PDB file of N, CA, C, O and CB in Angstrom:
ATOM      1  N   MET A   1      52.798 -45.393 -41.041  1.00  0.00           N
ATOM      2  CA  MET A   1      53.624 -46.504 -40.636  1.00  0.00           C
ATOM      3  C   MET A   1      53.656 -47.540 -41.759  1.00  0.00           C
ATOM      4  O   MET A   1      52.608 -47.986 -42.223  1.00  0.00           O
ATOM      5  CB  MET A   1      53.105 -47.122 -39.322  1.00  0.00           C
ATOM      6  N   ALA A   2      54.825 -47.911 -42.183  1.00  0.00           N
ATOM      7  CA  ALA A   2      54.990 -48.878 -43.267  1.00  0.00           C
ATOM      8  C   ALA A   2      54.797 -50.301 -42.735  1.00  0.00           C
ATOM      9  O   ALA A   2      55.219 -50.635 -41.628  1.00  0.00           O
ATOM     10  CB  ALA A   2      56.386 -48.729 -43.925  1.00  0.00           C
ATOM     11  N   VAL A   3      54.155 -51.118 -43.550  1.00  0.00           N
ATOM     12  CA  VAL A   3      53.964 -52.522 -43.192  1.00  0.00           C
ATOM     13  C   VAL A   3      55.243 -53.273 -43.521  1.00  0.00           C
ATOM     14  O   VAL A   3      55.813 -53.106 -44.599  1.00  0.00           O
ATOM     15  CB  VAL A   3      52.738 -53.143 -43.941  1.00  0.00           C
ATOM     16  N   ARG A   4      55.684 -54.091 -42.595  1.00  0.00           N
ATOM     17  CA  ARG A   4      56.901 -54.888 -42.804  1.00  0.00           C
ATOM     18  C   ARG A   4      56.490 -56.319 -43.048  1.00  0.00           C
ATOM     19  O   ARG A   4      55.694 -56.880 -42.296  1.00  0.00           O
ATOM     20  CB  ARG A   4      57.875 -54.789 -41.585  1.00  0.00           C
ATOM     21  N   TRP A   5      57.025 -56.909 -44.091  1.00  0.00           N
ATOM     22  CA  TRP A   5      56.718 -58.287 -44.452  1.00  0.00           C
ATOM     23  C   TRP A   5      57.936 -59.155 -44.191  1.00  0.00           C
ATOM     24  O   TRP A   5      59.069 -58.743 -44.440  1.00  0.00           O
ATOM     25  CB  TRP A   5      56.278 -58.392 -45.932  1.00  0.00           C
ATOM     26  N   LYS A   6      57.697 -60.354 -43.688  1.00  0.00           N
ATOM     27  CA  LYS A   6      58.763 -61.325 -43.442  1.00  0.00           C
ATOM     28  C   LYS A   6      58.580 -62.500 -44.400  1.00  0.00           C
ATOM     29  O   LYS A   6      57.455 -62.909 -44.685  1.00  0.00           O
ATOM     30  CB  LYS A   6      58.757 -61.811 -41.951  1.00  0.00           C
ATOM     31  N   CYS A   7      59.678 -63.030 -44.887  1.00  0.00           N
ATOM     32  CA  CYS A   7      59.655 -64.214 -45.735  1.00  0.00           C
ATOM     33  C   CYS A   7      59.090 -65.376 -44.913  1.00  0.00           C
ATOM     34  O   CYS A   7      59.547 -65.606 -43.793  1.00  0.00           O
ATOM     35  CB  CYS A   7      61.089 -64.549 -46.287  1.00  0.00           C
ATOM     36  N   PRO A   8      58.104 -66.116 -45.444  1.00  0.00           N
ATOM     37  CA  PRO A   8      57.538 -67.216 -44.670  1.00  0.00           C
ATOM     38  C   PRO A   8      58.506 -68.382 -44.457  1.00  0.00           C
ATOM     39  O   PRO A   8      58.256 -69.233 -43.603  1.00  0.00           O
ATOM     40  CB  PRO A   8      56.304 -67.718 -45.352  1.00  0.00           C
ATOM     41  N   ILE A   9      59.590 -68.437 -45.205  1.00  0.00           N
ATOM     42  CA  ILE A   9      60.555 -69.529 -45.063  1.00  0.00           C
ATOM     43  C   ILE A   9      61.686 -69.152 -44.109  1.00  0.00           C
ATOM     44  O   ILE A   9      61.914 -69.858 -43.126  1.00  0.00           O
ATOM     45  CB  ILE A   9      61.130 -69.910 -46.431  1.00  0.00           C
ATOM     46  N   CYS A  10      62.392 -68.066 -44.372  1.00  0.00           N
ATOM     47  CA  CYS A  10      63.585 -67.731 -43.571  1.00  0.00           C
ATOM     48  C   CYS A  10      63.375 -66.560 -42.603  1.00  0.00           C
ATOM     49  O   CYS A  10      64.243 -66.271 -41.779  1.00  0.00           O
ATOM     50  CB  CYS A  10      64.734 -67.403 -44.494  1.00  0.00           C
ATOM     51  N   LYS A  11      62.231 -65.893 -42.704  1.00  0.00           N
ATOM     52  CA  LYS A  11      61.859 -64.777 -41.812  1.00  0.00           C
ATOM     53  C   LYS A  11      62.647 -63.488 -42.032  1.00  0.00           C
ATOM     54  O   LYS A  11      62.583 -62.587 -41.196  1.00  0.00           O
ATOM     55  CB  LYS A  11      62.034 -65.201 -40.394  1.00  0.00           C
ATOM     56  N   LYS A  12      63.391 -63.378 -43.139  1.00  0.00           N
ATOM     57  CA  LYS A  12      64.064 -62.115 -43.465  1.00  0.00           C
ATOM     58  C   LYS A  12      63.014 -61.110 -43.941  1.00  0.00           C
ATOM     59  O   LYS A  12      61.941 -61.494 -44.407  1.00  0.00           O
ATOM     60  CB  LYS A  12      65.173 -62.328 -44.558  1.00  0.00           C
ATOM     61  N   ASP A  13      63.336 -59.812 -43.819  1.00  0.00           N
ATOM     62  CA  ASP A  13      62.462 -58.793 -44.373  1.00  0.00           C
ATOM     63  C   ASP A  13      62.370 -58.961 -45.886  1.00  0.00           C
ATOM     64  O   ASP A  13      63.349 -59.319 -46.542  1.00  0.00           O
ATOM     65  CB  ASP A  13      62.969 -57.382 -44.011  1.00  0.00           C
ATOM     66  N   THR A  14      61.189 -58.700 -46.430  1.00  0.00           N
ATOM     67  CA  THR A  14      60.995 -58.795 -47.876  1.00  0.00           C
ATOM     68  C   THR A  14      60.496 -57.470 -48.423  1.00  0.00           C
ATOM     69  O   THR A  14      59.991 -56.626 -47.682  1.00  0.00           O
ATOM     70  CB  THR A  14      60.007 -59.924 -48.225  1.00  0.00           C
ATOM     71  N   GLU A  15      60.642 -57.303 -49.706  1.00  0.00           N
ATOM     72  CA  GLU A  15      60.178 -56.103 -50.393  1.00  0.00           C
ATOM     73  C   GLU A  15      58.897 -56.438 -51.158  1.00  0.00           C
ATOM     74  O   GLU A  15      58.906 -57.343 -51.992  1.00  0.00           O
ATOM     75  CB  GLU A  15      61.275 -55.546 -51.356  1.00  0.00           C
ATOM     76  N   PRO A  16      57.800 -55.732 -50.894  1.00  0.00           N
ATOM     77  CA  PRO A  16      56.540 -56.022 -51.575  1.00  0.00           C
ATOM     78  C   PRO A  16      56.621 -55.922 -53.099  1.00  0.00           C
ATOM     79  O   PRO A  16      55.823 -56.555 -53.790  1.00  0.00           O
ATOM     80  CB  PRO A  16      55.481 -55.090 -51.079  1.00  0.00           C
ATOM     81  N   LEU A  17      57.553 -55.153 -53.636  1.00  0.00           N
ATOM     82  CA  LEU A  17      57.667 -55.013 -55.086  1.00  0.00           C
ATOM     83  C   LEU A  17      58.655 -56.008 -55.696  1.00  0.00           C
ATOM     84  O   LEU A  17      58.900 -55.974 -56.901  1.00  0.00           O
ATOM     85  CB  LEU A  17      58.090 -53.600 -55.434  1.00  0.00           C
ATOM     86  N   SER A  18      59.216 -56.883 -54.886  1.00  0.00           N
ATOM     87  CA  SER A  18      60.166 -57.883 -55.369  1.00  0.00           C
ATOM     88  C   SER A  18      59.454 -58.900 -56.259  1.00  0.00           C
ATOM     89  O   SER A  18      58.279 -59.200 -56.044  1.00  0.00           O
ATOM     90  CB  SER A  18      60.858 -58.594 -54.185  1.00  0.00           C
ATOM     91  N   LYS A  19      60.157 -59.429 -57.251  1.00  0.00           N
ATOM     92  CA  LYS A  19      59.548 -60.428 -58.131  1.00  0.00           C
ATOM     93  C   LYS A  19      59.300 -61.747 -57.402  1.00  0.00           C
ATOM     94  O   LYS A  19      58.580 -62.605 -57.913  1.00  0.00           O
ATOM     95  CB  LYS A  19      60.436 -60.669 -59.349  1.00  0.00           C
ATOM     96  N   TRP A  20      59.889 -61.923 -56.209  1.00  0.00           N
ATOM     97  CA  TRP A  20      59.698 -63.158 -55.454  1.00  0.00           C
ATOM     98  C   TRP A  20      58.692 -63.004 -54.313  1.00  0.00           C
ATOM     99  O   TRP A  20      58.414 -63.968 -53.599  1.00  0.00           O
ATOM    100  CB  TRP A  20      61.023 -63.626 -54.901  1.00  0.00           C
ATOM    101  N   PHE A  21      58.152 -61.815 -54.139  1.00  0.00           N
ATOM    102  CA  PHE A  21      57.234 -61.567 -53.023  1.00  0.00           C
ATOM    103  C   PHE A  21      56.147 -62.633 -52.983  1.00  0.00           C
ATOM    104  O   PHE A  21      55.574 -62.939 -54.029  1.00  0.00           O
ATOM    105  CB  PHE A  21      56.602 -60.164 -53.139  1.00  0.00           C
ATOM    106  N   PRO A  22      55.837 -63.209 -51.829  1.00  0.00           N
ATOM    107  CA  PRO A  22      56.163 -62.787 -50.477  1.00  0.00           C
ATOM    108  C   PRO A  22      57.474 -63.363 -49.949  1.00  0.00           C
ATOM    109  O   PRO A  22      57.786 -63.212 -48.768  1.00  0.00           O
ATOM    110  CB  PRO A  22      55.056 -63.168 -49.562  1.00  0.00           C
ATOM    111  N   PHE A  23      58.237 -64.016 -50.809  1.00  0.00           N
ATOM    112  CA  PHE A  23      59.513 -64.602 -50.390  1.00  0.00           C
ATOM    113  C   PHE A  23      60.629 -63.588 -50.606  1.00  0.00           C
ATOM    114  O   PHE A  23      60.465 -62.622 -51.351  1.00  0.00           O
ATOM    115  CB  PHE A  23      59.808 -65.915 -51.171  1.00  0.00           C
ATOM    116  N   CYS A  24      61.762 -63.815 -49.950  1.00  0.00           N
ATOM    117  CA  CYS A  24      62.878 -62.881 -50.083  1.00  0.00           C
ATOM    118  C   CYS A  24      63.764 -63.232 -51.271  1.00  0.00           C
ATOM    119  O   CYS A  24      64.533 -62.393 -51.740  1.00  0.00           O
ATOM    120  CB  CYS A  24      63.706 -62.866 -48.806  1.00  0.00           C
ATOM    121  N   SER A  25      63.663 -64.466 -51.761  1.00  0.00           N
ATOM    122  CA  SER A  25      64.532 -64.896 -52.858  1.00  0.00           C
ATOM    123  C   SER A  25      63.895 -66.072 -53.610  1.00  0.00           C
ATOM    124  O   SER A  25      62.913 -66.663 -53.162  1.00  0.00           O
ATOM    125  CB  SER A  25      65.934 -65.291 -52.319  1.00  0.00           C
ATOM    126  N   ASP A  26      64.481 -66.385 -54.747  1.00  0.00           N
ATOM    127  CA  ASP A  26      64.015 -67.535 -55.513  1.00  0.00           C
ATOM    128  C   ASP A  26      64.232 -68.821 -54.720  1.00  0.00           C
ATOM    129  O   ASP A  26      63.430 -69.751 -54.808  1.00  0.00           O
ATOM    130  CB  ASP A  26      64.739 -67.612 -56.871  1.00  0.00           C
ATOM    131  N   ARG A  27      65.307 -68.874 -53.953  1.00  0.00           N
ATOM    132  CA  ARG A  27      65.592 -70.064 -53.134  1.00  0.00           C
ATOM    133  C   ARG A  27      64.445 -70.344 -52.166  1.00  0.00           C
ATOM    134  O   ARG A  27      63.993 -71.485 -52.069  1.00  0.00           O
ATOM    135  CB  ARG A  27      66.910 -69.880 -52.351  1.00  0.00           C
ATOM    136  N   CYS A  28      63.972 -69.341 -51.460  1.00  0.00           N
ATOM    137  CA  CYS A  28      62.878 -69.529 -50.512  1.00  0.00           C
ATOM    138  C   CYS A  28      61.573 -69.877 -51.234  1.00  0.00           C
ATOM    139  O   CYS A  28      60.769 -70.659 -50.725  1.00  0.00           O
ATOM    140  CB  CYS A  28      62.691 -68.266 -49.661  1.00  0.00           C
ATOM    141  N   ARG A  29      61.365 -69.303 -52.406  1.00  0.00           N
ATOM    142  CA  ARG A  29      60.177 -69.622 -53.194  1.00  0.00           C
ATOM    143  C   ARG A  29      60.173 -71.100 -53.583  1.00  0.00           C
ATOM    144  O   ARG A  29      59.147 -71.772 -53.483  1.00  0.00           O
ATOM    145  CB  ARG A  29      60.110 -68.737 -54.454  1.00  0.00           C
ATOM    146  N   VAL A  30      61.322 -71.597 -54.025  1.00  0.00           N
ATOM    147  CA  VAL A  30      61.439 -73.000 -54.429  1.00  0.00           C
ATOM    148  C   VAL A  30      61.306 -73.923 -53.211  1.00  0.00           C
ATOM    149  O   VAL A  30      60.694 -74.987 -53.310  1.00  0.00           O
ATOM    150  CB  VAL A  30      62.791 -73.246 -55.145  1.00  0.00           C
ATOM    151  N   LEU A  31      61.869 -73.531 -52.076  1.00  0.00           N
ATOM    152  CA  LEU A  31      61.717 -74.337 -50.861  1.00  0.00           C
ATOM    153  C   LEU A  31      60.246 -74.442 -50.447  1.00  0.00           C
ATOM    154  O   LEU A  31      59.798 -75.501 -50.008  1.00  0.00           O
ATOM    155  CB  LEU A  31      62.545 -73.733 -49.712  1.00  0.00           C
ATOM    156  N   ASP A  32      59.508 -73.361 -50.585  1.00  0.00           N
ATOM    157  CA  ASP A  32      58.084 -73.388 -50.257  1.00  0.00           C
ATOM    158  C   ASP A  32      57.342 -74.335 -51.207  1.00  0.00           C
ATOM    159  O   ASP A  32      56.503 -75.121 -50.766  1.00  0.00           O
ATOM    160  CB  ASP A  32      57.480 -71.960 -50.332  1.00  0.00           C
ATOM    161  N   LEU A  33      57.643 -74.266 -52.486  1.00  0.00           N
ATOM    162  CA  LEU A  33      57.024 -75.162 -53.461  1.00  0.00           C
ATOM    163  C   LEU A  33      57.348 -76.619 -53.128  1.00  0.00           C
ATOM    164  O   LEU A  33      56.479 -77.486 -53.216  1.00  0.00           O
ATOM    165  CB  LEU A  33      57.499 -74.820 -54.890  1.00  0.00           C
ATOM    166  N   ALA A  34      58.590 -76.885 -52.749  1.00  0.00           N
ATOM    167  CA  ALA A  34      58.987 -78.243 -52.370  1.00  0.00           C
ATOM    168  C   ALA A  34      58.223 -78.716 -51.125  1.00  0.00           C
ATOM    169  O   ALA A  34      57.866 -79.890 -51.028  1.00  0.00           O
ATOM    170  CB  ALA A  34      60.507 -78.303 -52.114  1.00  0.00           C
ATOM    171  N   ASN A  35      57.975 -77.818 -50.186  1.00  0.00           N
ATOM    172  CA  ASN A  35      57.194 -78.187 -48.998  1.00  0.00           C
ATOM    173  C   ASN A  35      55.786 -78.625 -49.377  1.00  0.00           C
ATOM    174  O   ASN A  35      55.260 -79.583 -48.810  1.00  0.00           O
ATOM    175  CB  ASN A  35      57.128 -77.013 -48.015  1.00  0.00           C
ATOM    176  N   TRP A  36      55.170 -77.927 -50.339  1.00  0.00           N
ATOM    177  CA  TRP A  36      53.842 -78.343 -50.820  1.00  0.00           C
ATOM    178  C   TRP A  36      53.943 -79.698 -51.512  1.00  0.00           C
ATOM    179  O   TRP A  36      53.106 -80.571 -51.284  1.00  0.00           O
ATOM    180  CB  TRP A  36      53.244 -77.282 -51.791  1.00  0.00           C
ATOM    181  N   ALA A  37      54.951 -79.884 -52.350  1.00  0.00           N
ATOM    182  CA  ALA A  37      55.116 -81.141 -53.086  1.00  0.00           C
ATOM    183  C   ALA A  37      55.367 -82.317 -52.143  1.00  0.00           C
ATOM    184  O   ALA A  37      54.909 -83.430 -52.400  1.00  0.00           O
ATOM    185  CB  ALA A  37      56.270 -81.021 -54.086  1.00  0.00           C
ATOM    186  N   ASP A  38      56.087 -82.071 -51.059  1.00  0.00           N
ATOM    187  CA  ASP A  38      56.375 -83.115 -50.070  1.00  0.00           C
ATOM    188  C   ASP A  38      55.241 -83.292 -49.060  1.00  0.00           C
ATOM    189  O   ASP A  38      55.361 -84.072 -48.115  1.00  0.00           O
ATOM    190  CB  ASP A  38      57.665 -82.790 -49.334  1.00  0.00           C
ATOM    191  N   GLU A  39      54.136 -82.559 -49.266  1.00  0.00           N
ATOM    192  CA  GLU A  39      52.948 -82.613 -48.401  1.00  0.00           C
ATOM    193  C   GLU A  39      53.244 -82.225 -46.956  1.00  0.00           C
ATOM    194  O   GLU A  39      52.626 -82.738 -46.024  1.00  0.00           O
ATOM    195  CB  GLU A  39      52.354 -84.001 -48.433  1.00  0.00           C
ATOM    196  N   LYS A  40      54.205 -81.306 -46.784  1.00  0.00           N
ATOM    197  CA  LYS A  40      54.475 -80.764 -45.450  1.00  0.00           C
ATOM    198  C   LYS A  40      53.394 -79.765 -45.049  1.00  0.00           C
ATOM    199  O   LYS A  40      53.172 -79.523 -43.863  1.00  0.00           O
ATOM    200  CB  LYS A  40      55.863 -80.093 -45.407  1.00  0.00           C
ATOM    201  N   TYR A  41      52.729 -79.193 -46.037  1.00  0.00           N
ATOM    202  CA  TYR A  41      51.602 -78.307 -45.800  1.00  0.00           C
ATOM    203  C   TYR A  41      50.334 -79.068 -46.169  1.00  0.00           C
ATOM    204  O   TYR A  41      50.319 -79.817 -47.145  1.00  0.00           O
ATOM    205  CB  TYR A  41      51.732 -76.975 -46.621  1.00  0.00           C
ATOM    206  N   VAL A  42      49.286 -78.880 -45.399  1.00  0.00           N
ATOM    207  CA  VAL A  42      48.010 -79.506 -45.721  1.00  0.00           C
ATOM    208  C   VAL A  42      46.895 -78.483 -45.526  1.00  0.00           C
ATOM    209  O   VAL A  42      47.015 -77.546 -44.736  1.00  0.00           O
ATOM    210  CB  VAL A  42      47.768 -80.768 -44.841  1.00  0.00           C
ATOM    211  N   ILE A  43      45.840 -78.682 -46.246  1.00  0.00           N
ATOM    212  CA  ILE A  43      44.642 -77.874 -46.068  1.00  0.00           C
ATOM    213  C   ILE A  43      43.798 -78.603 -45.038  1.00  0.00           C
ATOM    214  O   ILE A  43      43.525 -79.793 -45.199  1.00  0.00           O
ATOM    215  CB  ILE A  43      43.856 -77.652 -47.429  1.00  0.00           C
ATOM    216  N   SER A  44      43.385 -77.922 -43.994  1.00  0.00           N
ATOM    217  CA  SER A  44      42.776 -78.568 -42.838  1.00  0.00           C
ATOM    218  C   SER A  44      41.467 -79.276 -43.134  1.00  0.00           C
ATOM    219  O   SER A  44      41.154 -80.284 -42.501  1.00  0.00           O
ATOM    220  CB  SER A  44      42.551 -77.566 -41.780  1.00  0.00           C
ATOM    221  N   ARG A  45      40.701 -78.768 -44.079  1.00  0.00           N
ATOM    222  CA  ARG A  45      39.439 -79.415 -44.430  1.00  0.00           C
ATOM    223  C   ARG A  45      39.094 -79.083 -45.868  1.00  0.00           C
ATOM    224  O   ARG A  45      39.505 -78.039 -46.376  1.00  0.00           O
ATOM    225  CB  ARG A  45      38.299 -78.975 -43.478  1.00  0.00           C
ATOM    226  N   PRO A  46      38.352 -79.946 -46.528  1.00  0.00           N
ATOM    227  CA  PRO A  46      37.956 -79.637 -47.905  1.00  0.00           C
ATOM    228  C   PRO A  46      37.012 -78.431 -47.935  1.00  0.00           C
ATOM    229  O   PRO A  46      36.223 -78.228 -47.012  1.00  0.00           O
ATOM    230  CB  PRO A  46      37.280 -80.865 -48.562  1.00  0.00           C
ATOM    231  N   ALA A  47      37.097 -77.663 -48.969  1.00  0.00           N
ATOM    232  CA  ALA A  47      36.191 -76.536 -49.149  1.00  0.00           C
ATOM    233  C   ALA A  47      34.828 -77.067 -49.578  1.00  0.00           C
ATOM    234  O   ALA A  47      34.740 -77.964 -50.416  1.00  0.00           O
ATOM    235  CB  ALA A  47      36.751 -75.524 -50.195  1.00  0.00           C
ATOM    236  N   SER A  48      33.777 -76.515 -49.008  1.00  0.00           N
ATOM    237  CA  SER A  48      32.430 -76.921 -49.394  1.00  0.00           C
ATOM    238  C   SER A  48      32.054 -76.225 -50.699  1.00  0.00           C
ATOM    239  O   SER A  48      32.656 -75.217 -51.070  1.00  0.00           O
ATOM    240  CB  SER A  48      31.403 -76.588 -48.272  1.00  0.00           C
ATOM    241  N   SER A  49      31.065 -76.763 -51.384  1.00  0.00           N
ATOM    242  CA  SER A  49      30.618 -76.146 -52.633  1.00  0.00           C
ATOM    243  C   SER A  49      30.090 -74.741 -52.383  1.00  0.00           C
ATOM    244  O   SER A  49      30.198 -73.877 -53.253  1.00  0.00           O
ATOM    245  CB  SER A  49      29.536 -77.006 -53.300  1.00  0.00           C
ATOM    246  N   GLU A  50      29.517 -74.499 -51.196  1.00  0.00           N
ATOM    247  CA  GLU A  50      29.027 -73.167 -50.838  1.00  0.00           C
ATOM    248  C   GLU A  50      30.185 -72.167 -50.761  1.00  0.00           C
ATOM    249  O   GLU A  50      30.042 -71.021 -51.189  1.00  0.00           O
ATOM    250  CB  GLU A  50      28.272 -73.214 -49.491  1.00  0.00           C
ATOM    251  N   GLU A  51      31.322 -72.593 -50.222  1.00  0.00           N
ATOM    252  CA  GLU A  51      32.485 -71.713 -50.107  1.00  0.00           C
ATOM    253  C   GLU A  51      33.113 -71.427 -51.470  1.00  0.00           C
ATOM    254  O   GLU A  51      33.720 -70.374 -51.665  1.00  0.00           O
ATOM    255  CB  GLU A  51      33.524 -72.334 -49.175  1.00  0.00           C
ATOM    256  N   LEU A  52      32.972 -72.348 -52.401  1.00  0.00           N
ATOM    257  CA  LEU A  52      33.585 -72.184 -53.717  1.00  0.00           C
ATOM    258  C   LEU A  52      32.744 -71.339 -54.660  1.00  0.00           C
ATOM    259  O   LEU A  52      33.255 -70.824 -55.655  1.00  0.00           O
ATOM    260  CB  LEU A  52      33.828 -73.529 -54.337  1.00  0.00           C
ATOM    261  N   ARG A  53      31.466 -71.193 -54.357  1.00  0.00           N
ATOM    262  CA  ARG A  53      30.573 -70.434 -55.230  1.00  0.00           C
ATOM    263  C   ARG A  53      30.832 -68.936 -55.063  1.00  0.00           C
ATOM    264  O   ARG A  53      30.816 -68.424 -53.944  1.00  0.00           O
ATOM    265  CB  ARG A  53      29.089 -70.768 -54.921  1.00  0.00           C
ATOM    266  N   PRO A  54      31.073 -68.228 -56.178  1.00  0.00           N
ATOM    267  CA  PRO A  54      31.293 -66.773 -56.066  1.00  0.00           C
ATOM    268  C   PRO A  54      30.038 -66.067 -55.577  1.00  0.00           C
ATOM    269  O   PRO A  54      28.920 -66.445 -55.926  1.00  0.00           O
ATOM    270  CB  PRO A  54      31.728 -66.184 -57.422  1.00  0.00           C
ATOM    271  N   ARG A  55      30.240 -65.033 -54.761  1.00  0.00           N
ATOM    272  CA  ARG A  55      29.116 -64.248 -54.264  1.00  0.00           C
ATOM    273  C   ARG A  55      29.079 -62.912 -54.990  1.00  0.00           C
ATOM    274  O   ARG A  55      30.125 -62.362 -55.336  1.00  0.00           O
ATOM    275  CB  ARG A  55      29.218 -64.039 -52.729  1.00  0.00           C
ATOM    276  N   PRO A  56      27.894 -62.393 -55.221  1.00  0.00           N
ATOM    277  CA  PRO A  56      27.798 -61.061 -55.848  1.00  0.00           C
ATOM    278  C   PRO A  56      28.433 -59.995 -54.959  1.00  0.00           C
ATOM    279  O   PRO A  56      28.439 -60.119 -53.734  1.00  0.00           O
ATOM    280  CB  PRO A  56      26.320 -60.699 -56.132  1.00  0.00           C
ATOM    281  N   ALA A  57      28.955 -58.972 -55.571  1.00  0.00           N
ATOM    282  CA  ALA A  57      29.569 -57.859 -54.818  1.00  0.00           C
ATOM    283  C   ALA A  57      28.540 -57.257 -53.887  1.00  0.00           C
ATOM    284  O   ALA A  57      27.390 -57.049 -54.274  1.00  0.00           O
ATOM    285  CB  ALA A  57      30.134 -56.768 -55.776  1.00  0.00           C
ATOM    286  N   GLY A  58      28.946 -56.978 -52.663  1.00  0.00           N
ATOM    287  CA  GLY A  58      28.048 -56.375 -51.691  1.00  0.00           C
ATOM    288  C   GLY A  58      27.233 -57.395 -50.910  1.00  0.00           C
ATOM    289  O   GLY A  58      26.516 -57.020 -49.982  1.00  0.00           O
ATOM    290  N   ASP A  59      27.324 -58.685 -51.264  1.00  0.00           N
ATOM    291  CA  ASP A  59      26.593 -59.746 -50.572  1.00  0.00           C
ATOM    292  C   ASP A  59      27.512 -60.333 -49.507  1.00  0.00           C
ATOM    293  O   ASP A  59      28.162 -61.355 -49.726  1.00  0.00           O
ATOM    294  CB  ASP A  59      26.104 -60.855 -51.573  1.00  0.00           C
ATOM    295  N   GLU A  60      27.556 -59.675 -48.354  1.00  0.00           N
ATOM    296  CA  GLU A  60      28.473 -60.078 -47.286  1.00  0.00           C
ATOM    297  C   GLU A  60      27.710 -60.616 -46.095  1.00  0.00           C
ATOM    298  O   GLU A  60      26.658 -60.094 -45.726  1.00  0.00           O
ATOM    299  CB  GLU A  60      29.351 -58.906 -46.856  1.00  0.00           C
ATOM    300  N   ASP A  61      28.244 -61.651 -45.506  1.00  0.00           N
ATOM    301  CA  ASP A  61      27.667 -62.186 -44.257  1.00  0.00           C
ATOM    302  C   ASP A  61      28.215 -61.391 -43.089  1.00  0.00           C
ATOM    303  O   ASP A  61      29.267 -60.760 -43.195  1.00  0.00           O
ATOM    304  CB  ASP A  61      27.987 -63.711 -44.082  1.00  0.00           C
ATOM    305  N   ALA A  62      27.507 -61.423 -41.989  1.00  0.00           N
ATOM    306  CA  ALA A  62      27.979 -60.730 -40.783  1.00  0.00           C
ATOM    307  C   ALA A  62      29.292 -61.328 -40.294  1.00  0.00           C
ATOM    308  O   ALA A  62      30.089 -60.630 -39.666  1.00  0.00           O
ATOM    309  CB  ALA A  62      26.919 -60.801 -39.668  1.00  0.00           C
ATOM    310  N   ASP A  63      29.533 -62.620 -40.573  1.00  0.00           N
ATOM    311  CA  ASP A  63      30.774 -63.263 -40.147  1.00  0.00           C
ATOM    312  C   ASP A  63      32.000 -62.684 -40.830  1.00  0.00           C
ATOM    313  O   ASP A  63      33.105 -62.766 -40.295  1.00  0.00           O
ATOM    314  CB  ASP A  63      30.704 -64.740 -40.415  1.00  0.00           C
ATOM    315  N   ASP A  64      31.815 -62.093 -42.017  1.00  0.00           N
ATOM    316  CA  ASP A  64      32.932 -61.565 -42.783  1.00  0.00           C
ATOM    317  C   ASP A  64      33.419 -60.223 -42.269  1.00  0.00           C
ATOM    318  O   ASP A  64      34.477 -59.761 -42.696  1.00  0.00           O
ATOM    319  CB  ASP A  64      32.546 -61.439 -44.220  1.00  0.00           C
ATOM    320  N   LEU A  65      32.698 -59.590 -41.383  1.00  0.00           N
ATOM    321  CA  LEU A  65      33.076 -58.247 -40.926  1.00  0.00           C
ATOM    322  C   LEU A  65      34.122 -58.279 -39.884  1.00  0.00           C
ATOM    323  O   LEU A  65      34.544 -57.228 -39.400  1.00  0.00           O
ATOM    324  CB  LEU A  65      31.901 -57.517 -40.404  1.00  0.00           C
TER     325      LEU A  65
END
């Protein structure tokens, strides 16, 4: 079964090999960038220093499963 991707802006089907992926077009890509610039998107909480520190391969918490 093939995975179907939708553009996060207009919800049209997208092609994973497209140069604009995950968007369907350059227009939607630019609209998404403008949404970030206009602060329409926010990160819910700051990342802690623990979350930013890289973990060695194979060092997984039970929460990650």
